[in-house]
BAFI-3210 file (N, C-alpha, C; in Angstrom, 3 decimals, decimal comma, padded with zeros to 6 digits):
// residues 85
n [1|2|3|4|5|6|7|8|9|10|11|12|13|14|15|16|17|18|19|20|21|22|23|24|25|26|27|28|29|30|31|32|33|34|35|36|37|38|39|40|41|42|43|44|45|46|47|48|49|50|51|52|53|54|55|56|57|58|59|60|61|62|63|64|65|66|67|68|69|70|71|72|73|74|75|76|77|78|79|80|81|82|83|84|85]
n.u [-004,853|-004,163|-003,059|-001,825|000,269|001,645|003,647|006,123|008,218|010,488|012,554|011,719|010,168|008,183|008,436|007,518|004,577|004,488|004,342|002,336|000,367|000,995|000,126|-002,583|-003,476|-002,612|-001,536|001,715|004,065|007,595|008,719|010,767|010,082|008,399|010,189|008,152|005,909|007,014|009,097|010,351|011,540|013,001|011,418|009,210|006,021|003,841|000,392|-002,407|-004,987|-007,791|-007,202|-007,672|-008,305|-008,890|-005,994|-006,097|-007,721|-006,003|-004,247|-004,616|-004,285|-001,992|000,808|001,014|003,315|005,662|004,014|003,663|001,286|-000,743|-000,681|-001,883|-001,123|-001,241|-000,946|-000,980|-001,432|001,002|002,256|003,117|001,210|000,817|-000,615|-001,334|-003,676]
n.v [-023,713|-021,659|-019,891|-017,725|-017,293|-014,468|-014,215|-013,382|-011,508|-010,356|-009,517|-006,215|-006,564|-008,442|-007,459|-004,312|-005,471|-006,197|-004,314|-002,697|-003,496|-004,425|-001,784|-001,924|-003,110|-005,686|-009,101|-010,031|-012,035|-011,921|-014,998|-017,691|-019,360|-021,528|-024,847|-026,097|-023,548|-021,841|-020,851|-018,497|-015,024|-015,784|-015,494|-014,997|-014,038|-014,165|-014,661|-015,169|-016,532|-015,908|-013,500|-013,172|-011,536|-009,318|-009,088|-009,862|-006,942|-005,146|-006,096|-005,518|-002,663|-002,206|-001,988|-004,979|-006,707|-007,616|-009,611|-013,650|-015,016|-016,348|-018,501|-020,973|-022,102|-025,161|-026,934|-029,917|-033,043|-032,322|-032,847|-030,290|-028,248|-027,312|-025,272|-023,385|-020,695]
n.w [-004,266|-007,203|-010,299|-012,181|-015,113|-016,571|-019,554|-021,188|-024,108|-023,396|-021,020|-020,131|-020,983|-018,499|-016,460|-016,618|-017,357|-014,699|-012,451|-014,018|-012,904|-010,212|-009,333|-009,823|-007,668|-007,250|-006,043|-006,936|-008,577|-009,251|-011,608|-012,320|-015,481|-015,983|-017,481|-020,818|-020,907|-023,888|-025,934|-023,604|-021,907|-019,367|-017,191|-015,661|-014,495|-011,910|-010,723|-008,842|-010,449|-010,059|-011,188|-013,660|-015,290|-014,833|-015,559|-018,179|-018,899|-018,865|-020,224|-022,361|-022,274|-023,070|-025,117|-026,489|-027,533|-026,949|-025,451|-025,231|-023,881|-021,549|-018,910|-017,334|-014,358|-012,107|-009,214|-008,356|-006,167|-005,902|-008,067|-010,749|-012,913|-016,232|-018,635|-021,383|-021,814]
ca.u [-004,636|-004,213|-001,692|-002,064|001,518|001,900|004,645|006,620|009,518|011,308|012,363|011,666|008,539|007,266|009,177|006,213|002,795|004,245|004,160|000,737|-000,678|001,396|-000,450|-003,612|-003,049|-002,583|-000,598|002,101|005,080|008,398|009,272|011,334|009,397|009,447|009,978|006,620|005,525|007,136|010,541|010,309|013,031|013,433|010,840|007,068|005,038|002,715|-000,838|-004,012|-006,181|-009,166|-007,138|-006,694|-009,625|-008,251|-005,232|-005,963|-007,748|-004,570|-002,539|-004,673|-003,978|-000,837|001,629|000,897|003,824|006,448|003,604|003,324|000,731|-000,797|-000,516|-002,722|000,017|-001,568|-000,478|-002,006|-000,611|003,060|002,827|002,657|000,881|001,134|-001,816|-001,704|-005,495]
ca.v [-022,203|-021,972|-019,246|-017,622|-017,330|-014,449|-014,525|-012,352|-012,461|-009,041|-009,543|-005,165|-005,982|-008,698|-006,417|-003,535|-005,695|-006,850|-002,964|-002,473|-005,547|-003,956|-000,096|-001,688|-004,014|-007,322|-008,929|-010,553|-012,278|-012,296|-016,274|-018,335|-019,736|-023,329|-026,036|-025,604|-021,846|-021,598|-019,839|-017,041|-014,326|-016,423|-014,269|-014,508|-012,781|-015,035|-013,801|-015,719|-017,294|-014,676|-011,653|-012,882|-011,118|-007,396|-008,715|-009,493|-006,071|-004,142|-006,028|-005,122|-000,918|-001,784|-003,029|-006,626|-006,720|-009,127|-010,714|-014,913|-015,994|-016,414|-020,156|-021,865|-022,694|-025,499|-028,062|-031,504|-034,410|-032,030|-032,060|-029,275|-028,967|-025,694|-025,204|-022,238|-020,781]
ca.w [-004,798|-008,635|-010,180|-013,791|-014,845|-017,785|-020,251|-022,304|-024,580|-022,577|-019,650|-019,812|-020,590|-017,634|-015,022|-016,768|-016,491|-013,297|-012,014|-013,677|-011,928|-008,229|-008,667|-009,121|-006,507|-008,032|-006,357|-007,999|-008,089|-010,843|-010,949|-013,768|-016,278|-016,245|-018,833|-021,434|-021,348|-024,574|-025,297|-023,197|-021,913|-018,605|-016,089|-015,889|-013,661|-011,593|-009,880|-008,226|-011,298|-010,220|-011,680|-014,899|-016,269|-015,220|-016,289|-019,743|-019,894|-018,447|-021,065|-023,961|-022,614|-023,317|-026,653|-026,525|-028,935|-026,153|-025,378|-025,276|-023,963|-020,620|-018,619|-015,882|-013,041|-010,675|-008,283|-007,766|-006,074|-005,584|-009,819|-011,285|-014,362|-017,082|-019,549|-021,972|-021,613]
c.u [-004,401|-004,425|-002,280|-000,168|001,256|003,614|004,789|007,426|010,699|011,573|012,100|010,246|007,584|007,692|008,372|005,175|002,983|004,195|003,272|000,687|-000,857|000,493|-001,770|-004,053|-003,070|-001,377|000,133|002,992|006,060|009,214|010,247|011,043|009,780|009,205|008,916|006,279|006,387|008,640|010,498|011,637|013,731|012,373|009,684|006,439|003,800|001,649|-001,959|-004,709|-007,314|-008,859|-006,959|-008,183|-008,979|-007,306|-005,142|-006,836|-006,655|-003,544|-003,450|-004,829|-003,025|000,171|002,048|002,052|004,987|005,366|003,864|002,031|000,639|-001,370|-001,339|-001,760|-000,981|-000,850|-001,340|-000,725|000,743|003,439|002,181|002,685|000,719|000,055|-001,918|-003,334|-005,405]
c.v [-022,323|-019,722|-019,361|-017,320|-016,344|-014,523|-014,130|-013,101|-011,577|-009,439|-007,872|-005,477|-007,357|-008,271|-005,033|-003,945|-006,104|-005,363|-002,595|-003,067|-004,914|-002,474|-000,438|-002,759|-005,296|-008,068|-010,264|-011,327|-012,438|-014,146|-016,466|-019,476|-020,714|-023,867|-025,542|-024,414|-021,389|-020,946|-018,403|-016,747|-015,007|-016,490|-014,654|-013,953|-013,812|-014,523|-014,786|-015,220|-016,158|-013,690|-012,134|-012,133|-009,064|-008,198|-008,870|-007,677|-004,929|-004,303|-005,281|-003,421|-000,826|-002,407|-004,839|-007,283|-007,989|-009,981|-012,118|-015,407|-016,464|-018,309|-020,631|-022,433|-023,896|-027,044|-028,881|-032,267|-034,047|-032,531|-030,782|-029,614|-027,432|-026,012|-023,601|-022,155|-019,454]
c.w [-006,874|-009,571|-011,624|-014,296|-016,640|-018,252|-020,836|-022,908|-023,755|-021,567|-019,204|-019,781|-019,882|-016,474|-015,471|-016,611|-015,053|-012,319|-012,308|-012,920|-010,425|-008,397|-009,788|-007,957|-006,672|-007,498|-006,416|-008,027|-009,677|-010,500|-012,531|-014,029|-016,160|-017,524|-019,472|-021,569|-022,660|-024,343|-025,132|-022,945|-020,308|-017,174|-016,540|-014,403|-013,426|-010,176|-010,211|-009,632|-011,549|-010,663|-012,541|-015,370|-016,062|-015,784|-017,745|-020,044|-019,352|-019,498|-022,636|-024,421|-022,774|-024,671|-026,074|-027,333|-028,253|-025,810|-026,082|-025,247|-022,169|-020,593|-017,133|-015,192|-012,389|-010,022|-007,708|-006,981|-005,495|-007,353|-009,628|-012,829|-014,936|-018,449|-020,200|-021,869|-022,873]
res [x|x|x|x|x|x|x|x|x|x|x|x|x|x|x|x|x|x|x|x|x|x|x|x|x|x|x|x|x|x|x|x|x|x|x|x|x|x|x|x|x|x|x|x|x|x|x|x|x|x|x|x|x|x|x|x|x|x|x|x|x|x|x|x|x|x|x|x|x|x|x|x|x|x|x|x|x|x|x|x|x|x|x|x|x]
***
């Protein structure tokens, strides 16, 4: 499975975005931001990459001031790879 992280520079923005996704029935979780995902607030929103187009649309409707970026999170052979989208 491939996951995407939405990384923000504030915890408030991260939690708001998670609630926005949940209101649209997108399963998501708050996780610690892994190393390599910029200098963020420390937590990120994790969701299935299948929902990335919807997440982008929802983000476009909100303030993007604290948004740092989307990152793809994939695990292969026990190793996690993080790539900015």
